[in-house]
C-alpha atoms as one frame of an Amber mdcrd trajectory, in Angstrom:
protein
   0.024  -0.005  -0.006   1.493   3.314  -1.067   0.019   6.584   0.164  -3.349
   4.804   0.592  -3.322   3.242  -2.860  -3.401  -0.504  -3.476  -1.932  -2.262
  -6.462  -3.895  -1.726  -9.667  -5.169  -4.469 -12.014  -4.234  -5.152 -15.597
  -1.445  -6.632 -17.696   0.146  -3.164 -18.035   0.516  -3.160 -14.195   2.569
  -6.376 -14.126   5.836  -6.514 -12.196   9.087  -6.898 -14.099  11.410  -9.704
 -13.080  14.881  -8.338 -12.189  16.433 -11.481 -10.677  15.296 -15.116 -10.732
  17.655 -17.807  -9.472  17.294 -21.243  -8.019  19.867 -23.438  -6.342  20.333
 -26.279  -3.934  20.732 -23.852  -0.988  18.750 -20.748  -1.955  16.061 -19.450
  -4.343  15.737 -15.699  -5.084  13.295 -13.509  -6.910  13.467  -9.745  -7.283
  10.754  -7.719  -8.912  10.378  -4.095 -10.051   6.810  -3.354  -8.873   6.511
   0.414  -9.495   4.187  -0.067 -12.420   1.722  -1.950 -10.243   0.621   1.300
  -8.549  -1.280   4.249 -10.049   0.639   7.462 -10.721  -1.367   9.179  -7.974
   0.393   6.964  -5.372   3.552   9.016  -5.958   5.801   5.985  -6.164   9.052
   6.381  -8.042  10.578   2.953  -7.340   9.603  -0.225  -5.604  11.721  -3.352
  -5.628  10.467  -6.463  -3.862  12.963  -9.236  -3.129  12.118 -12.695  -1.838
  14.767 -15.241  -0.886  14.253 -18.757   0.417  17.141 -20.211   2.472  16.990
 -23.986   2.719  19.810 -24.230   5.284  17.842 -22.579   8.105  15.944 -25.152
  10.193  12.477 -25.438   8.588  13.540 -22.925   5.964  13.685 -19.091   6.130
  12.151 -16.498   3.856  13.592 -12.968   3.626  11.137 -10.500   2.142  12.274
  -6.962   1.393  10.387  -3.978  -0.096  12.753  -1.102  -1.010  10.907   2.053
  -2.059  11.432   5.645  -3.263   8.513   8.047  -3.129   8.207  11.348  -4.984
   7.649  14.802  -3.503   7.780  15.061   0.308   7.649  11.301   0.800   4.563
   9.614   2.187   3.184   6.421   3.671   4.379   2.970   2.648   3.144  -0.419
   3.896   4.024  -4.013   3.169   1.027  -6.273   3.817   0.652  -9.966   4.681
  -2.803 -11.538   4.613  -3.782 -14.585   6.704  -6.792 -16.484   7.964  -4.730
 -17.536  11.060  -4.428 -15.896  14.464  -2.028 -12.934  14.702  -0.012 -11.879
  17.783   2.091  -8.745  17.656   5.120  -8.616  19.928   8.254  -6.535  20.273
  10.042  -6.784  16.909   8.026  -9.796  15.741   4.599 -11.022  14.697   3.439
 -14.560  15.218   0.981 -15.883  12.731  -0.680 -19.199  13.488  -1.135 -21.199
  16.652   0.161 -24.123  18.686  -0.168 -26.476  15.691   2.086 -24.398  13.505
   2.656 -21.025  11.920   5.371 -18.515  11.270   7.286 -15.880  13.128   7.899
 -12.590  11.226  10.763 -10.513  12.603  11.324  -6.872  11.675  13.264  -3.809
  12.837  10.847  -2.090  15.255  12.868   1.154  15.033  11.996   1.437  11.324
   8.664  -0.428  11.052   5.440  -0.285  13.032   2.793  -3.060  12.814  -0.977
  -3.031  12.975  -3.778  -5.377  11.840  -7.108  -5.042  10.038  -9.665  -7.819
  10.574 -12.088  -8.535   7.712 -14.957 -10.925   8.604 -16.163 -13.475   6.060
 -14.312 -12.061   3.096 -12.644 -15.227   1.790 -15.499 -16.888  -0.077 -13.728
 -19.711  -1.859 -14.369 -21.832   1.271 -17.721 -22.852   2.645 -18.442 -21.307
   5.036 -16.398 -18.216   4.181 -13.506 -17.364   6.487 -12.167 -14.251   8.184
  -8.911 -12.664   6.984  -6.492 -10.485   8.866  -4.274  -8.024   7.080  -0.990
  -7.553   8.921   0.330  -4.048   8.006   4.084  -3.392   8.274   4.391   0.398
   7.864   7.563   2.425   7.402   7.797   4.895  10.326   7.281   8.523   9.450
   6.807   9.986   5.980  10.114   8.904   4.497  10.978   9.660   0.915  12.725
   6.284   0.711  13.217   3.279   2.838  13.018  -0.452   3.189  10.707  -2.839
   5.014  12.641  -6.082   5.639  10.836  -9.116   7.068  12.516 -12.317   8.193
   9.985 -15.192   8.187  10.669 -18.543   9.937   8.559 -21.424  11.134   7.352
 -21.373  14.759
């Protein structure tokens, strides 16, 4: 989410692949996602990188959104969506429960976290399920920055 704008639809809004590599130890994908947002969002650059490390116990995902906003900066959020329970702690979010889930670590000096609960919105299941949006927001109205998330199994 950039300055209150979500990603737009359409083939012309597709991300561009910058890096795609796979290996025995690590997979990596980097995308240029600036075109995914309307011009009104004031986004000059957005690069999303996802890396999967197979050596970490249970695996580890590093997710990073690096952004540059135009003008006087603005608001930037990286969002995860889940039907599972969410517990926000100091520098980490736990998603899931005693039977499994993930821990999402972040730099609390640069990122603040909140949630939005949406009842009954996932309709591909019967009955429909609730979803929670976990919002990782860059602190302040920075012109540029990075939201880095480290995701590991609980």
